[in-house]
C-alpha positions as CSV (number, residue, x, y, z in Angstrom):
1,M,102.2,60.0,162.3
2,R,104.2,63.0,163.4
3,R,104.6,65.2,160.1
4,I,107.9,65.0,158.9
5,L,109.4,68.3,156.9
6,I,111.1,67.9,154.3
7,F,114.0,69.5,152.3
8,F,114.7,69.2,149.1
9,M,116.9,70.6,146.8
10,V,117.3,70.0,142.9
11,M,119.4,71.6,140.6
12,A,119.1,71.7,136.6
13,I,119.3,73.5,133.5
14,S,115.5,74.0,132.1
15,A,113.4,76.6,130.6
16,S,110.5,78.1,128.3
17,F,106.9,77.5,126.9
18,P,104.4,75.0,125.4
19,A,106.1,72.9,121.8
20,R,103.8,72.3,119.9
21,G,102.9,68.7,119.6
22,S,100.5,65.9,120.1
23,S,99.1,63.8,123.5
24,D,99.4,61.3,121.1
25,S,102.5,61.5,120.1
26,F,103.1,59.0,122.9
27,T,102.2,55.9,124.5
28,T,100.6,54.9,127.3
29,D,103.7,53.0,128.9
30,E,105.7,56.1,128.0
31,I,104.0,58.5,130.2
32,L,103.9,56.1,133.2
33,F,106.9,56.2,132.9
34,G,107.5,59.2,133.3
35,F,105.2,60.0,135.8
36,E,107.2,57.4,137.2
37,K,110.4,58.4,137.3
38,T,109.8,62.7,137.8
39,V,107.7,62.3,140.6
40,F,108.9,59.4,142.7
41,G,112.2,60.3,143.4
42,L,114.9,63.3,143.4
43,E,117.4,64.2,141.1
44,Y,119.9,64.9,144.0
45,R,119.6,62.3,146.9
46,N,119.9,62.1,150.4
47,W,119.0,58.8,151.9
48,G,117.9,60.9,155.8
49,W,115.3,62.1,153.4
50,R,111.9,60.6,152.4
51,P,111.7,61.8,148.2
52,Y,109.4,58.7,146.9
53,L,106.6,60.2,148.0
54,V,104.0,62.0,146.2
55,K,105.2,66.1,146.7
56,K,102.2,68.5,145.1
57,F,100.7,71.9,146.4
58,T,97.7,71.6,147.5
59,S,96.5,75.2,147.6
60,P,97.0,77.9,145.1
61,V,100.5,78.5,144.4
62,R,101.9,82.3,144.5
63,F,104.0,83.5,142.8
64,Y,106.7,86.6,143.9
65,I,109.1,87.6,141.0
66,H,112.8,88.8,142.7
67,N,114.2,90.1,138.9
68,L,117.8,91.2,140.7
69,S,119.1,90.8,137.1
70,R,120.4,93.6,135.2
71,R,118.0,92.5,132.2
72,D,114.8,92.8,133.5
73,R,113.2,88.9,132.8
74,T,109.8,90.1,135.1
75,R,108.0,90.0,131.7
76,T,108.5,86.3,130.4
77,V,108.6,84.7,134.2
78,R,105.0,86.7,134.9
79,R,103.6,84.7,130.5
80,F,105.5,81.2,131.7
81,I,103.1,81.4,134.9
82,G,100.2,82.0,133.4
83,E,101.1,79.6,131.2
84,I,101.3,76.8,133.8
85,N,97.9,78.1,135.0
86,R,96.3,77.5,131.5
87,R,97.7,74.1,131.7
88,V,97.3,72.4,134.3
89,T,94.1,71.8,135.4
90,G,94.3,71.3,139.5
91,L,97.0,73.7,140.3
92,T,95.9,78.0,140.7
93,A,99.1,80.0,139.8
94,S,99.0,83.1,140.9
95,I,101.7,86.4,141.2
96,V,101.5,88.4,144.5
97,N,103.8,91.4,145.5
98,R,104.8,90.7,147.9
99,P,107.7,88.1,148.9
100,A,105.2,87.7,152.4
101,D,102.2,86.7,150.7
102,A,104.0,84.1,148.8
103,N,105.0,80.3,148.4
104,F,107.0,80.2,145.7
105,E,109.5,83.0,145.4
106,I,111.3,83.0,141.3
107,Y,114.6,84.5,141.9
108,V,115.9,85.9,138.5
109,V,119.8,87.0,138.7
110,D,123.2,87.4,137.3
111,R,125.8,84.0,137.3
112,K,127.7,86.6,140.1
113,Q,124.4,86.9,142.2
114,Y,123.9,82.8,141.4
115,K,125.8,81.4,145.0
116,P,125.5,84.8,147.6
117,V,121.4,84.7,146.6
118,V,121.0,80.4,146.7
119,R,122.5,80.9,150.1
120,T,121.8,84.4,152.1
121,D,118.0,84.1,150.3
122,V,117.4,80.8,149.7
123,Y,119.1,78.5,152.2
124,K,120.1,81.1,155.0
125,N,123.6,79.6,155.4
126,P,126.8,81.1,154.0
127,K,128.6,77.9,153.7
128,A,126.0,75.8,151.8
129,R,126.7,74.5,149.3
130,V,125.3,75.5,146.4
131,P,125.8,73.0,143.3
132,G,124.5,73.7,139.3
133,R,123.5,76.0,137.1
134,C,120.2,76.8,138.7
135,L,118.4,75.9,141.2
136,V,115.4,74.6,143.1
137,R,114.7,74.2,146.5
138,V,111.4,72.9,148.5
139,V,110.3,72.5,151.6
140,S,107.2,69.8,151.7
141,G,105.6,66.9,154.0
142,R,103.4,65.1,154.1
143,N,100.1,67.5,153.6
144,G,102.6,68.7,150.2
145,I,104.5,71.6,149.1
146,K,105.2,74.1,151.9
147,H,107.3,76.6,149.6
148,S,109.2,76.0,146.7
149,S,112.4,79.2,145.9
150,A,114.4,79.2,142.3
151,V,116.9,80.3,140.9
152,I,117.4,81.5,137.6
153,V,120.0,82.7,135.6
154,S,119.8,85.0,132.8
155,D,122.9,86.5,131.4
156,E,124.4,83.3,130.4
157,G,122.4,82.9,127.2
158,E,118.6,82.9,125.9
159,F,118.5,78.7,125.8
160,L,120.0,78.2,129.3
161,F,117.8,81.1,130.6
162,R,114.6,79.3,129.3
163,R,115.1,76.0,129.7
164,C,116.4,77.1,133.8
165,L,113.2,78.6,133.8
166,V,111.0,75.6,133.1
167,E,112.3,73.3,134.2
168,E,113.5,74.5,138.3
169,V,109.8,75.9,138.0
170,L,107.8,72.7,136.9
171,Q,110.3,70.4,139.8
172,G,109.3,73.3,142.0
173,L,105.6,72.3,141.5
174,G,106.6,68.8,142.7
175,P,107.8,66.7,139.5
176,M,111.4,66.8,141.3
177,N,113.5,63.9,139.6
178,D,115.4,63.5,136.0
179,N,116.2,60.7,133.6
180,E,117.9,60.8,131.1
181,K,115.4,58.2,129.2
182,L,113.2,60.9,128.7
183,P,113.5,61.8,125.3
184,H,110.4,64.3,125.3
185,S,111.3,66.2,128.6
186,V,112.6,68.8,129.9
187,F,113.6,66.7,133.2
188,N,116.3,65.6,131.2
189,D,119.5,66.7,131.2
190,S,121.0,65.7,128.2
191,S,117.8,66.8,126.0
192,R,117.6,70.4,123.9
193,H,114.1,71.3,125.5
194,S,113.5,74.6,126.7
195,R,109.6,74.6,126.4
196,F,107.1,73.4,129.0
197,T,107.3,70.0,125.7
198,V,103.4,68.6,125.7
199,F,104.4,65.1,128.0
200,D,105.5,67.7,130.7
201,Q,102.2,69.4,130.3
202,I,100.7,65.9,130.9
203,I,103.0,64.8,134.1
204,L,101.3,67.7,135.7
205,N,98.1,67.5,134.8
206,M,98.8,63.8,136.1
207,L,100.1,64.4,138.7
208,Y,97.3,68.1,139.6
209,D,94.7,64.7,139.1
210,P,93.0,65.2,142.9
211,R,92.7,61.3,143.0
212,I,96.7,62.0,143.1
213,K,97.3,62.9,146.7
214,P,101.0,64.1,148.8
215,G,102.4,61.2,150.5
216,M,101.6,59.1,148.1
217,S,104.1,55.9,147.1
218,I,104.6,54.6,143.9
219,K,102.8,51.7,145.2
220,Q,99.5,53.6,146.2
221,T,98.6,54.7,142.5
222,K,99.1,51.6,140.5
223,D,96.1,50.1,140.2
224,F,94.4,54.4,139.2
225,L,97.4,55.5,137.0
226,P,96.5,54.1,133.6
227,L,92.6,56.1,133.9
228,I,94.6,59.3,135.6
229,A,96.8,59.7,132.4
230,R,94.5,58.6,130.7
231,D,92.5,61.5,131.3
232,A,95.0,63.6,131.6
233,R,96.0,63.1,127.9
234,R,92.5,64.3,126.8
235,R,93.3,67.8,129.0
236,V,96.2,68.1,127.6
237,R,94.8,68.1,123.8
């Protein structure tokens, strides 16, 4: 089959770091529902795309941080990347010194910079539509995610910055859909989470389990997904 590159765009409002809690706080059915709703779908859909397949990195994720805002947020972003690296088995995350070496770029901007950065640096299109308060773009195909770019607004309060940071970066790793029926997740624009919740840690650990392959459909994962959920829950304890 001819390889198809898919250009995904999602915006959101999220961020921060691991929440206290227990993996026993959720039922298996809740976890499976959360995986289905976040991994198989896209928050902002274009029916010409193919969003209903697994999207994930298959090589180490190399982050580069562009801190363009007046306030230097680099330390906070680095700390969150470190949390991802420690808490998601099967995913290796590092920070590189040159944008050319990165496959995931994070732009920290002030609000007035938001649209220009999205248009110039992310879409390279001066007329691109720029929705939302923060944004992530993912370039993916059947063989996995090629590149992600997240744009995080820094100067509109700590909650928005931290929520955006968590949601956009996590969505750039693959679970790109939001659902209002996920109370324990940042992948729900109605929730007030600004941390990498235990629920979301389980979802990411399921996604980066080696048995889950890029390009899989929901039907292809059905038979063994409960086993993967069980194993992910144990890893997150």
